[in-house]
All heavy atoms as an XYZ file, in Angstrom:
634
protein
N     102.746    137.533     59.419
C     101.729    136.509     59.398
C     100.868    136.709     58.139
O     100.315    137.775     57.929
C     100.885    136.642     60.670
C      99.736    135.707     60.675
S      98.787    135.506     62.202
C      98.848    136.978     63.084
N     100.800    135.676     57.304
C     100.009    135.772     56.087
C      98.599    135.266     56.341
O      98.370    134.387     57.170
C     100.649    134.978     54.952
O     100.608    133.599     55.255
N      97.661    135.847     55.611
C      96.263    135.476     55.780
C      95.942    134.288     54.888
O      96.302    134.272     53.710
C      95.378    136.661     55.424
C      93.959    136.494     55.841
C      93.160    137.772     55.606
O      93.595    138.650     54.889
N      92.017    137.873     56.222
N      95.261    133.289     55.438
C      94.892    132.100     54.688
C      93.647    132.384     53.851
O      92.761    133.129     54.282
C      94.597    130.940     55.646
C      95.794    130.523     56.466
C      96.877    129.932     55.595
O      96.601    129.248     54.623
N      98.127    130.207     55.932
N      93.530    131.796     52.645
C      92.303    131.969     51.851
C      91.125    131.298     52.540
O      91.293    130.346     53.297
C      92.623    131.288     50.525
C      93.755    130.371     50.829
C      94.516    130.964     51.985
N      89.950    131.821     52.277
C      88.739    131.278     52.872
C      88.536    129.845     52.396
O      88.656    129.549     51.223
C      87.523    132.127     52.465
C      86.214    131.532     52.898
C      85.820    131.601     54.217
C      85.389    130.884     51.995
C      84.624    131.044     54.630
C      84.204    130.324     52.388
C      83.818    130.416     53.711
O      82.636    129.868     54.115
N      88.236    128.960     53.321
C      87.949    127.580     52.972
C      86.523    127.250     53.354
O      86.005    127.738     54.352
C      88.903    126.626     53.697
C      90.316    126.738     53.187
C      91.205    125.643     53.734
O      90.678    124.633     54.207
O      92.424    125.829     53.678
N      85.899    126.446     52.530
C      84.533    125.998     52.787
C      84.514    125.150     54.047
O      85.501    124.537     54.421
C      84.023    125.208     51.575
C      82.546    125.005     51.576
N      81.960    123.877     52.050
C      81.535    125.817     51.182
C      80.651    123.975     51.939
N      80.379    125.145     51.408
N      83.382    125.100     54.725
C      83.259    124.380     55.990
C      83.615    122.901     55.857
O      84.041    122.267     56.813
C      81.845    124.526     56.535
N      83.463    122.342     54.668
C      83.783    120.931     54.483
C      85.288    120.684     54.439
O      85.733    119.553     54.502
C      83.139    120.406     53.198
O      83.764    121.015     52.078
N      86.063    121.752     54.326
C      87.511    121.609     54.286
C      88.029    121.152     52.939
O      89.156    120.698     52.830
N      87.228    121.263     51.905
C      87.614    120.782     50.581
C      88.571    121.727     49.882
O      89.059    121.424     48.817
C      86.370    120.574     49.722
N      88.856    122.880     50.466
C      89.759    123.835     49.843
C      89.032    125.125     49.532
O      87.848    125.275     49.820
N      89.739    126.086     48.958
C      89.112    127.373     48.652
C      88.058    127.235     47.553
O      88.149    126.368     46.694
C      90.276    128.240     48.191
C      91.346    127.291     47.795
C      91.137    126.034     48.591
N      87.084    128.101     47.640
C      86.002    128.089     46.644
C      86.457    128.797     45.374
O      87.220    129.759     45.433
C      84.777    128.802     47.201
C      84.116    128.136     48.397
C      83.037    129.044     48.968
C      83.526    126.812     47.998
N      85.970    128.349     44.223
C      86.320    129.050     42.978
C      85.637    130.418     42.942
O      84.568    130.607     43.515
C      85.776    128.128     41.888
C      84.760    127.282     42.552
C      85.154    127.179     43.990
N      86.247    131.397     42.278
C      85.652    132.734     42.209
C      84.287    132.743     41.522
O      83.457    133.602     41.803
C      86.662    133.561     41.416
C      87.748    132.655     41.006
C      87.525    131.313     41.608
N      84.030    131.776     40.638
C      82.732    131.723     39.955
C      81.599    131.489     40.940
O      80.462    131.904     40.701
C      82.717    130.612     38.897
C      83.667    130.827     37.741
C      85.073    130.334     38.067
O      85.227    129.475     38.945
O      86.020    130.833     37.435
N      81.890    130.817     42.057
C      80.856    130.531     43.052
C      80.340    131.826     43.669
O      79.130    132.022     43.796
C      81.399    129.598     44.135
N      81.246    132.706     44.032
C      80.841    133.986     44.610
C      80.117    134.862     43.598
O      79.161    135.563     43.939
N      80.576    134.813     42.355
C      79.921    135.602     41.303
C      78.499    135.101     41.051
O      77.580    135.897     40.871
C      80.732    135.552     40.017
C      82.037    136.301     40.104
C      82.833    136.178     38.822
C      84.174    136.867     38.956
N      84.995    136.733     37.752
N      78.322    133.790     41.040
C      76.995    133.229     40.826
C      76.078    133.563     41.996
O      74.897    133.859     41.809
C      77.078    131.717     40.630
N      76.618    133.514     43.234
C      75.814    133.863     44.407
C      75.370    135.322     44.338
O      74.206    135.645     44.570
C      76.619    133.628     45.682
C      75.805    133.955     46.931
C      76.627    133.902     48.167
N      77.637    134.955     48.087
C      78.619    135.091     48.951
N      78.757    134.237     49.939
N      79.470    136.072     48.837
N      76.299    136.216     44.004
C      75.966    137.631     43.899
C      74.961    137.875     42.777
O      74.013    138.646     42.937
C      77.240    138.457     43.657
O      78.155    138.205     44.727
C      76.933    139.934     43.585
N      75.149    137.208     41.650
C      74.225    137.364     40.520
C      72.829    136.905     40.904
O      71.836    137.564     40.559
C      74.725    136.580     39.314
N      72.719    135.796     41.636
C      71.391    135.310     42.022
C      70.716    136.295     42.962
O      69.509    136.544     42.848
C      71.482    133.929     42.674
O      72.054    134.001     43.959
N      71.481    136.886     43.868
C      70.913    137.848     44.794
C      70.440    139.104     44.074
O      69.317    139.580     44.289
C      71.954    138.205     45.858
C      71.493    138.997     47.058
C      70.409    138.230     47.819
C      72.656    139.286     47.971
N      71.272    139.622     43.180
C      70.906    140.836     42.433
C      69.711    140.569     41.519
O      68.762    141.365     41.471
C      72.121    141.359     41.626
C      71.710    142.448     40.656
C      73.201    141.852     42.569
N      69.729    139.457     40.801
C      68.607    139.128     39.909
C      67.315    138.944     40.704
O      66.246    139.361     40.262
C      68.910    137.865     39.111
C      69.947    138.004     38.007
C      70.370    136.634     37.500
C      69.413    138.862     36.879
N      67.407    138.331     41.873
C      66.218    138.151     42.705
C      65.649    139.465     43.193
O      64.438    139.690     43.154
N      66.519    140.373     43.628
C      66.056    141.678     44.127
C      65.443    142.493     43.002
O      64.347    143.042     43.134
C      67.217    142.443     44.788
C      67.629    141.747     46.085
C      66.830    143.895     45.064
C      68.910    142.275     46.693
N      66.136    142.588     41.886
C      65.622    143.372     40.754
C      64.357    142.724     40.196
O      63.409    143.414     39.813
C      66.701    143.526     39.660
C      66.138    144.202     38.418
C      67.878    144.316     40.198
N      64.306    141.385     40.197
C      63.144    140.675     39.678
C      61.883    140.916     40.472
O      60.778    140.809     39.944
N      62.005    141.265     41.738
C      60.810    141.580     42.530
C      60.122    142.821     41.981
O      58.902    142.928     42.016
C      61.188    141.754     44.018
C      61.545    140.390     44.598
C      60.065    142.402     44.810
C      62.052    140.433     46.015
N      60.892    143.751     41.439
C      60.337    145.017     40.960
C      60.126    145.069     39.449
O      59.215    145.750     38.978
C      61.249    146.172     41.390
C      61.401    146.270     42.871
C      62.546    145.819     43.492
C      60.382    146.784     43.648
C      62.683    145.889     44.864
C      60.502    146.860     45.025
C      61.654    146.413     45.637
N      60.952    144.372     38.670
C      60.877    144.433     37.209
C      61.044    143.043     36.615
O      61.985    142.332     36.966
C      61.977    145.331     36.620
C      61.988    146.713     37.158
C      62.947    147.103     38.077
C      61.041    147.639     36.765
C      62.967    148.382     38.586
C      61.046    148.923     37.273
C      62.011    149.300     38.187
N      60.188    142.663     35.695
C      60.323    141.435     34.914
C      60.608    140.194     35.759
O      61.494    139.402     35.460
C      61.437    141.590     33.866
C      61.217    142.657     32.804
C      62.474    142.821     31.968
C      60.043    142.304     31.923
N      59.843    140.027     36.815
C      60.038    138.898     37.713
C      59.867    137.555     37.040
O      60.521    136.579     37.413
N      59.007    137.511     36.033
C      58.755    136.238     35.346
C      59.986    135.795     34.552
O      60.138    134.615     34.249
C      57.499    136.357     34.457
C      56.943    134.991     34.149
C      57.782    137.150     33.209
C      55.524    135.026     33.643
N      60.890    136.727     34.250
C      62.128    136.403     33.530
C      63.311    136.326     34.497
O      64.083    135.368     34.474
C      62.417    137.464     32.438
C      63.752    137.219     31.780
C      61.299    137.488     31.421
N      63.451    137.343     35.350
C      64.612    137.419     36.225
C      64.555    136.435     37.382
O      65.599    136.006     37.885
C      64.768    138.848     36.755
C      65.022    139.918     35.690
C      65.146    141.289     36.327
C      66.255    139.595     34.879
N      63.350    136.064     37.821
C      63.212    135.094     38.904
C      63.836    133.747     38.575
O      64.677    133.249     39.336
N      63.460    133.138     37.457
C      64.101    131.872     37.095
C      65.611    131.991     36.867
O      66.357    131.063     37.181
C      63.384    131.462     35.806
C      62.054    132.117     35.905
C      62.306    133.422     36.595
N      66.055    133.131     36.343
C      67.502    133.329     36.179
C      68.199    133.352     37.537
O      69.291    132.804     37.695
C      67.782    134.623     35.421
C      67.412    134.624     33.939
C      67.638    136.005     33.336
C      68.212    133.584     33.189
N      67.556    133.987     38.532
C      68.122    134.014     39.884
C      68.200    132.610     40.467
O      69.202    132.242     41.100
C      67.281    134.917     40.784
N      67.177    131.809     40.244
C      67.165    130.430     40.743
C      68.278    129.621     40.078
O      68.987    128.850     40.741
C      65.789    129.783     40.519
C      64.731    130.510     41.349
C      65.815    128.300     40.860
C      63.302    130.169     40.969
N      68.461    129.801     38.776
C      69.514    129.073     38.063
C      70.893    129.466     38.572
O      71.770    128.603     38.751
C      69.406    129.323     36.556
C      68.204    128.654     35.941
S      67.986    128.807     34.146
C      69.093    130.043     33.614
N      71.115    130.758     38.838
C      72.404    131.198     39.357
C      72.640    130.674     40.774
O      73.759    130.323     41.140
C      72.502    132.726     39.345
C      72.659    133.319     37.968
C      73.962    132.896     37.314
O      75.017    132.891     37.929
N      73.886    132.522     36.037
N      71.582    130.613     41.575
C      71.708    130.051     42.927
C      72.072    128.575     42.859
O      72.917    128.097     43.635
C      70.405    130.254     43.697
N      71.467    127.839     41.935
C      71.812    126.429     41.757
C      73.274    126.270     41.334
O      73.977    125.381     41.815
C      70.899    125.762     40.729
C      69.488    125.576     41.248
O      69.251    125.552     42.449
N      68.547    125.462     40.331
N      73.725    127.136     40.439
C      75.112    127.090     39.985
C      76.063    127.356     41.156
O      77.063    126.655     41.330
C      75.339    128.123     38.880
C      76.760    128.189     38.382
C      76.899    129.237     37.296
C      78.330    129.356     36.823
N      78.471    130.412     35.810
N      75.739    128.360     41.974
C      76.585    128.686     43.125
C      76.663    127.510     44.091
O      77.735    127.191     44.610
C      76.048    129.927     43.833
N      75.539    126.847     44.308
C      75.541    125.720     45.245
C      76.277    124.511     44.679
O      76.894    123.765     45.429
C      74.125    125.393     45.673
C      73.577    126.495     46.574
C      72.356    126.107     47.350
O      71.836    124.999     47.143
O      71.931    126.935     48.166
N      76.222    124.313     43.364
C      77.015    123.245     42.756
C      78.503    123.493     42.942
O      79.293    122.567     43.060
C      76.708    123.125     41.262
C      75.509    122.284     40.933
C      75.473    121.913     39.464
N      75.741    123.006     38.544
C      74.830    123.859     38.078
N      73.567    123.730     38.433
N      75.163    124.808     37.233
N      78.892    124.768     42.959
C      80.296    125.136     43.129
C      80.695    125.225     44.596
O      81.844    125.535     44.900
C      80.569    126.472     42.429
C      80.430    126.444     40.906
C      80.510    127.849     40.335
C      81.493    125.549     40.292
N      79.759    124.982     45.509
C      80.079    124.931     46.926
C      79.736    126.159     47.729
O      80.078    126.249     48.902
N      79.080    127.130     47.145
C      78.716    128.365     47.845
C      77.238    128.341     48.192
O      76.405    128.021     47.346
C      79.010    129.564     46.940
C      78.774    130.901     47.571
C      79.866    131.286     48.541
O      81.029    131.324     48.140
O      79.532    131.535     49.704
N      76.903    128.663     49.434
C      75.490    128.701     49.822
C      74.833    129.923     49.191
O      75.411    130.999     49.179
C      75.358    128.777     51.336
C      75.831    127.487     51.996
C      75.625    127.521     53.460
N      74.190    127.664     53.718
C      73.697    128.046     54.882
N      74.492    128.326     55.878
N      72.395    128.135     55.046
N      73.617    129.748     48.696
C      72.915    130.844     48.032
C      71.413    130.762     48.293
O      70.605    130.856     47.380
C      73.202    130.800     46.528
O      72.632    131.913     45.901
N      71.053    130.607     49.540
C      69.643    130.481     49.904
C      68.866    131.763     49.617
O      67.743    131.714     49.137
C      69.510    130.133     51.380
O      70.182    128.937     51.661
N      69.459    132.906     49.934
C      68.762    134.179     49.747
C      68.434    134.416     48.273
O      67.324    134.848     47.939
C      69.594    135.327     50.297
N      69.378    134.147     47.388
C      69.132    134.325     45.960
C      68.041    133.412     45.450
O      67.204    133.809     44.644
N      68.023    132.155     45.942
C      66.992    131.204     45.518
C      65.610    131.651     46.020
O      64.641    131.640     45.261
C      67.296    129.802     46.038
C      66.182    128.817     45.673
C      66.471    127.399     46.070
N      67.507    126.873     45.189
C      68.713    126.513     45.600
N      69.044    126.589     46.846
N      69.585    126.052     44.733
N      65.522    132.070     47.276
C      64.231    132.505     47.833
C      63.729    133.745     47.105
O      62.551    133.829     46.726
C      64.354    132.761     49.347
C      63.131    133.467     49.892
C      64.592    131.449     50.084
N      64.611    134.717     46.887
C      64.199    135.917     46.160
C      63.814    135.594     44.724
O      62.899    136.210     44.163
C      65.318    136.965     46.188
C      65.539    137.639     47.534
C      66.800    138.483     47.500
C      64.348    138.488     47.910
N      64.488    134.635     44.113
C      64.128    134.209     42.762
C      62.731    133.626     42.710
O      61.953    133.913     41.802
N      62.397    132.780     43.697
C      61.049    132.218     43.741
C      60.004    133.284     44.004
O      58.925    133.274     43.392
C      60.950    131.110     44.792
C      61.460    129.808     44.280
C      62.599    129.163     44.634
C      60.840    128.989     43.273
N      62.737    127.998     43.924
C      61.663    127.862     43.084
C      59.681    129.099     42.531
C      61.361    126.852     42.173
C      59.372    128.101     41.618
C      60.202    126.999     41.450
N      60.298    134.220     44.899
C      59.352    135.314     45.173
C      59.138    136.139     43.913
O      57.995    136.467     43.561
C      59.852    136.183     46.344
C      59.785    135.390     47.649
C      59.048    137.472     46.454
C      60.455    136.078     48.821
N      60.223    136.476     43.220
C      60.104    137.263     41.986
C      59.306    136.514     40.931
O      58.467    137.100     40.237
C      61.495    137.608     41.449
N      59.524    135.215     40.814
C      58.787    134.409     39.838
C      57.299    134.391     40.160
O      56.453    134.589     39.275
C      59.341    132.974     39.801
O      60.735    133.029     39.472
C      58.611    132.127     38.778
N      56.969    134.164     41.418
C      55.567    134.110     41.825
C      54.891    135.457     41.618
O      53.767    135.521     41.093
C      55.457    133.644     43.290
C      55.864    132.174     43.385
C      54.056    133.867     43.842
C      56.095    131.679     44.788
N      55.571    136.543     41.998
C      54.989    137.872     41.780
C      54.849    138.189     40.289
O      53.865    138.810     39.872
C      55.843    138.939     42.467
C      55.804    138.950     43.988
C      56.791    139.992     44.528
C      54.408    139.211     44.502
N      55.808    137.760     39.481
C      55.727    137.987     38.035
C      54.573    137.235     37.407
O      53.843    137.778     36.565
N      54.366    135.987     37.815
C      53.243    135.197     37.294
C      51.922    135.810     37.753
O      50.969    135.922     36.967
C      53.367    133.717     37.726
C      52.092    132.956     37.439
C      54.547    133.067     37.030
N      51.853    136.223     39.022
C      50.627    136.840     39.537
C      50.312    138.128     38.780
O      49.152    138.385     38.429
C      50.758    137.116     41.029
N      51.329    138.946     38.508
C      51.108    140.186     37.753
C      50.619    139.890     36.348
O      49.720    140.574     35.830
C      52.401    140.998     37.705
N      51.172    138.859     35.724
C      50.735    138.475     34.381
C      49.283    138.008     34.391
O      48.479    138.423     33.550
C      51.644    137.387     33.832
C      51.341    136.892     32.420
C      51.581    138.013     31.416
C      52.203    135.696     32.089
N      48.923    137.177     35.358
C      47.548    136.671     35.460
C      46.579    137.828     35.703
O      45.529    137.923     35.040
C      47.432    135.604     36.567
C      45.988    135.282     36.890
C      48.178    134.343     36.153
N      46.911    138.705     36.652
C      46.015    139.832     36.932
C      45.919    140.778     35.737
O      44.858    141.342     35.465
C      46.465    140.589     38.175
C      46.163    139.856     39.449
C      47.154    139.635     40.380
C      44.885    139.383     39.716
C      46.896    138.956     41.552
C      44.611    138.695     40.885
C      45.612    138.492     41.813
N      47.020    140.961     35.005
C      46.984    141.802     33.810
C      46.080    141.219     32.734
O      45.299    141.944     32.102
N      46.158    139.914     32.531
C      45.297    139.265     31.544
C      43.837    139.335     31.984
O      42.951    139.629     31.165
C      45.752    137.803     31.317
C      47.097    137.786     30.594
C      44.708    137.013     30.531
C      47.739    136.428     30.492
N      43.573    139.083     33.259
C      42.199    139.158     33.762
C      41.640    140.562     33.620
O      40.458    140.748     33.301
C      42.134    138.717     35.217
C      42.247    137.222     35.468
C      42.297    136.936     36.958
C      41.105    136.480     34.814
N      42.473    141.560     33.853
C      42.012    142.947     33.734
C      41.605    143.268     32.298
O      40.610    143.936     32.052
C      43.136    143.879     34.168
C      42.741    145.317     34.158
C      43.856    146.171     34.723
N      43.455    147.559     34.620
C      44.265    148.570     34.731
N      45.532    148.347     34.986
N      43.837    149.800     34.607
N      42.380    142.758     31.331
C      42.061    143.000     29.934
C      40.792    142.240     29.527
O      39.915    142.772     28.845
C      43.247    142.579     29.040
C      44.419    143.540     29.261
C      42.855    142.551     27.567
C      45.711    143.107     28.604
N      40.686    140.984     29.962
C      39.561    140.149     29.576
C      38.251    140.642     30.182
O      37.202    140.623     29.539
C      39.826    138.670     29.976
C      38.598    137.823     29.831
C      40.979    138.108     29.143
N      38.308    141.111     31.419
C      37.082    141.493     32.132
C      36.662    142.935     31.917
O      35.698    143.386     32.513
C      37.250    141.217     33.633
C      37.447    139.745     34.002
C      37.677    139.617     35.490
C      36.274    138.902     33.550
N      37.322    143.660     31.050
C      36.923    145.048     30.787
C      35.696    145.129     29.949
O      35.346    144.461     29.098
C      38.041    145.814     30.117
C      38.974    146.425     31.094
C      39.996    147.323     30.413
O      40.182    147.296     29.197
N      40.675    148.107     31.199
């Protein structure tokens, strides 16, 4: 008995390998962006999540982590500037 390739729920056929790579990239960029360079890595995570979804792969976690990283990165930048200005 041979194993069938994974098919998307819509039945449109197997997903391209780029979809899984984009989903994984968005997740990794989102996680790393929470701790380092969120203002840069957050938007990259969101872009990779969008790419994965265009290719048919769900990537909600990567998109949410990308937004969290972006918001934390902007907040860190604002607080850093305020700290310098108010000294």
